[in-house]
C-alpha positions in Angstrom: -16.4 16.1 15.3 -15.5 15.8 12.1 -12.1 17.4 12.8 -11.4 14.3 15.5 -13.0 11.7 13.1 -9.6 10.6 12.0 -8.7 9.9 15.7 -11.6 7.7 16.7 -11.6 6.0 13.2 -7.4 4.7 14.3 -8.7 4.0 17.3 -11.8 2.0 16.4 -9.5 -0.2 14.4 -6.6 -0.4 16.4 -9.0 -1.8 18.8 -10.2 -4.5 16.7 -7.1 -5.9 15.7 -7.1 -8.3 19.0 -10.9 -9.3 17.4 -9.2 -10.4 14.5 -6.4 -12.4 15.7 -7.7 -13.7 18.9 -11.8 -13.4 19.3 -13.1 -15.0 15.6 -11.9 -17.5 13.0 -13.3 -18.8 9.3 -15.5 -16.9 7.8 -16.4 -14.3 10.7 -12.5 -13.7 10.5 -12.5 -13.0 6.4 -15.2 -10.5 7.3 -13.5 -8.7 9.5 -10.8 -8.2 6.8 -13.2 -7.4 4.8 -14.6 -4.6 6.8 -11.2 -3.0 7.9 -10.6 -2.6 3.7 -14.0 -1.3 3.3 -13.7 1.0 5.7 -10.6 2.5 4.7 -12.3 3.6 1.1 -15.5 4.7 2.9 -13.2 7.0 4.9 -11.5 8.2 1.9 -14.3 9.0 0.5 -16.5 10.7 3.8 -12.7 12.8 4.2 -12.8 13.8 0.8 -16.4 15.3 2.1 -15.4 16.8 5.2 -12.1 18.3 3.9 -12.3 18.8 0.4 -9.1 19.2 -1.0 -8.3 21.1 -4.1 -7.2 17.8 -6.3 -9.2 15.2 -5.5 -7.6 13.1 -8.4 -4.7 11.2 -5.5 -7.7 10.4 -3.3 -9.8 8.7 -5.5 -7.1 6.7 -7.3 -5.9 5.4 -3.3 -9.8 4.3 -2.9 -10.1 2.6 -6.4 -6.8 0.4 -6.0 -8.3 -0.6 -2.0 -11.3 -1.6 -3.5 -9.8 -3.5 -6.0 -7.5 -4.9 -2.9 -10.8 -6.4 -1.0 -12.1 -7.2 -4.6 -9.2 -9.6 -5.0 -9.6 -10.8 -1.4 -13.0 -11.7 -1.9 -12.4 -13.4 -5.5 -9.2 -15.2 -3.6 -11.9 -16.5 -1.1 -14.5 -17.6 -3.2 -12.3 -19.8 -5.1 -10.8 -21.3 -2.6 -14.5 -21.8 -0.9 -15.5 -23.8 -4.5 -12.8 -26.3 -3.3 -11.7 -26.1 -7.3 -7.8 -25.8 -7.7 -7.2 -22.1 -7.7 -5.8 -21.4 -11.4 -2.5 -18.9 -11.8 -3.1 -16.2 -12.9 -7.0 -16.0 -11.4 -9.9 -13.1 -11.2 -8.2 -12.6 -7.7 -4.1 -11.7 -9.3 -6.1 -9.4 -12.3 -7.4 -7.2 -9.3 -4.3 -7.4 -6.9 -2.1 -6.9 -9.9 -4.6 -3.6 -10.9 -4.3 -2.0 -7.5 -0.4 -1.9 -7.4 -0.3 0.4 -10.6 -3.3 2.7 -9.5 -2.0 3.2 -5.9 1.0 4.5 -8.0 -1.1 7.0 -9.9 -2.2 8.7 -6.9 1.1 8.8 -5.3 2.6 10.1 -8.7 -0.2 12.5 -9.0 0.5 13.5 -5.3 3.7 13.8 -5.7 3.2 16.7 -9.2 0.8 18.6 -7.2 3.2 19.4 -4.8 6.0 19.8 -6.1 6.9 23.0 -8.7 8.5 22.3 -11.7 11.2 19.3 -12.2 12.6 17.7 -9.1 15.0 15.4 -11.0 16.9 14.8 -7.5 14.5 12.9 -5.5 13.2 10.9 -8.5 16.8 9.6 -9.1 17.1 8.7 -5.2 13.7 7.0 -5.6 14.3 4.7 -8.8 18.1 4.3 -6.9 16.1 2.9 -3.9 13.8 1.0 -5.5 16.7 -0.8 -7.4 18.8 -1.5 -4.7 15.4 -3.0 -2.6 14.4 -4.4 -6.1 18.2 -6.7 -6.3 17.3 -8.0 -2.9 14.2 -9.0 -4.2 15.3 -10.9 -7.1 17.7 -12.7 -5.4 15.5 -13.9 -2.6 11.8 -13.8 -4.1 12.0 -13.5 -7.8 14.8 -15.9 -8.9 13.5 -19.1 -7.4 10.2 -18.8 -9.5 12.4 -17.4 -12.7 14.1 -20.4 -12.3 11.9 -23.2 -11.6 11.3 -24.7 -14.9 8.9 -27.3 -13.3 6.5 -24.1 -13.0 4.1 -22.9 -15.8 4.5 -19.5 -17.4 1.8 -18.2 -15.6 2.8 -19.7 -12.2 6.2 -18.5 -12.7 5.5 -14.8 -14.3 2.6 -14.3 -11.3 4.5 -14.2 -8.9 7.8 -12.0 -9.9 4.9 -9.6 -10.6 3.8 -8.9 -7.0 7.3 -7.8 -5.7 7.4 -6.1 -8.9 4.7 -4.0 -8.7 5.9 -3.2 -5.0 9.0 -2.0 -6.4 6.8 0.9 -8.3 5.5 1.9 -4.9 9.0 1.7 -3.2 10.0 3.9 -5.8 7.0 6.5 -6.2 6.7 6.7 -2.0 10.3 7.3 -1.8 9.4 10.0 -4.4 7.0 11.5 -2.4 9.0 11.5 1.1 12.1 13.2 -0.3 10.3 15.5 -2.1 9.1 18.6 -2.1 6.0 19.6 -0.4 4.3 19.8 3.3 4.7 17.1 5.9 1.9 17.4 7.9 -0.2 14.9 10.0 -2.0 13.3 6.6 1.3 12.7 5.2 3.2 10.9 7.5 -0.4 8.5 8.0 0.0 8.1 4.6 3.6 7.6 4.4 3.2 4.8 7.2 0.2 3.0 5.2 2.1 2.4 2.7 5.4 1.2 4.5 3.0 -1.0 6.3 1.6 -2.2 3.1 5.2 -2.7 1.5 6.4 -4.5 4.5 3.8 -6.6 4.8 3.9 -7.6 1.3 7.5 -9.1 1.3 7.1 -11.1 4.9 4.2 -12.6 2.9 6.1 -13.0 -1.0 8.9 -14.5 1.5 6.3 -17.0 3.1 5.0 -17.7 0.1 7.6 -19.0 -1.3 8.0 -21.4 1.7 4.5 -22.5 2.0 3.8 -21.3 4.9 1.1 -18.1 4.7 -2.2 -19.2 6.3 -5.3 -16.5 7.1 -4.8 -14.9 10.5 -1.1 -15.2 10.0 0.6 -11.9 12.2 1.5 -10.6 8.5 -1.9 -9.5 8.6 -1.5 -7.6 11.0 0.5 -5.0 8.6 -2.3 -5.2 6.1 -4.7 -4.1 8.8 -2.5 -1.5 9.7 -2.3 0.0 6.4 -5.9 0.1 5.6 -6.1 1.8 9.0 -3.8 4.1 8.9 -4.7 5.1 4.8 -8.1 5.7 6.2 -6.9 7.9 9.3 -4.9 10.0 7.2 -8.7 10.8 4.9 -9.8 11.7 7.6 -7.6 13.9 9.3 -8.3 17.6 8.6 -4.5 18.1 7.2 -5.3 15.8 4.4 -7.0 19.4 2.5 -3.5 21.0 2.4 -1.8 17.5 1.5 -2.0 17.8 -2.7 -0.6 22.0 -2.1 2.7 23.5 -4.0 5.2 24.0 -2.3 5.9 27.3 -1.0 9.8 26.7 -1.0 12.5 26.2 -4.2 14.5 24.1 -1.7 14.1 20.3 -1.6 13.3 19.4 2.2 14.9 15.8 2.8 13.0 13.9 5.4 15.1 12.8 8.3 15.2 9.4 7.1 16.1 10.5 3.8 19.6 10.0 4.6 19.9 6.6 6.4 17.4 5.3 3.7 20.0 6.6 0.8 22.7 5.0 2.4 20.8 1.5 2.8 20.5 1.8 -1.1 23.6 2.6 -2.1 
């Protein structure tokens, strides 16, 4: 049954999406959101047990990063429920901002284990895509905060730090997508989960800039899907082979590599 656990997990969480958006609200909705995040952490730990890979480091980093996201959500909601003004930065910000480097560390470890020797080409490709996305992020998201002199230093730096750390994830996930190594079901689920996270973060950054975000927003769909896909990637039997070194000395580019690099240029 363990070989189908990923499928059951993914179906249950996908079926639960209408519950989050249409059947509950307020505190109950937040509890459902926490449950998605905690379930992905639990799925990673269970996946490490039932499909143990040779190297646990990347998956433990993923579990730690996702757990920090959940802790950040809880901390933010506690601030909001207290009725006091939420400070910037807050404990929630520290938790969120710590999560991104830890997730990136997991990606870096995964890339390192999968590639034999130095893969300079795909590393440069990742930096190039991140720089291309970073230019857009600066113009449309970061610059308005940087140039608003009415904001305190914290209120300027924190909103800029989030997209900056997203760019770190962009660089490492592109490095993973364009680098060497097996591209199995767990790989595809993991890649999709990071893309869903980055897309949701992008929409959230724009919504926050215009003060249009609220709990239960369609933006939440990206984060919920990211949790679901991350957990499914860990529960899939192929996760045990995800960190194995590439058998080929040639670099394999995914089907989306050339369009991605063309857009970056």
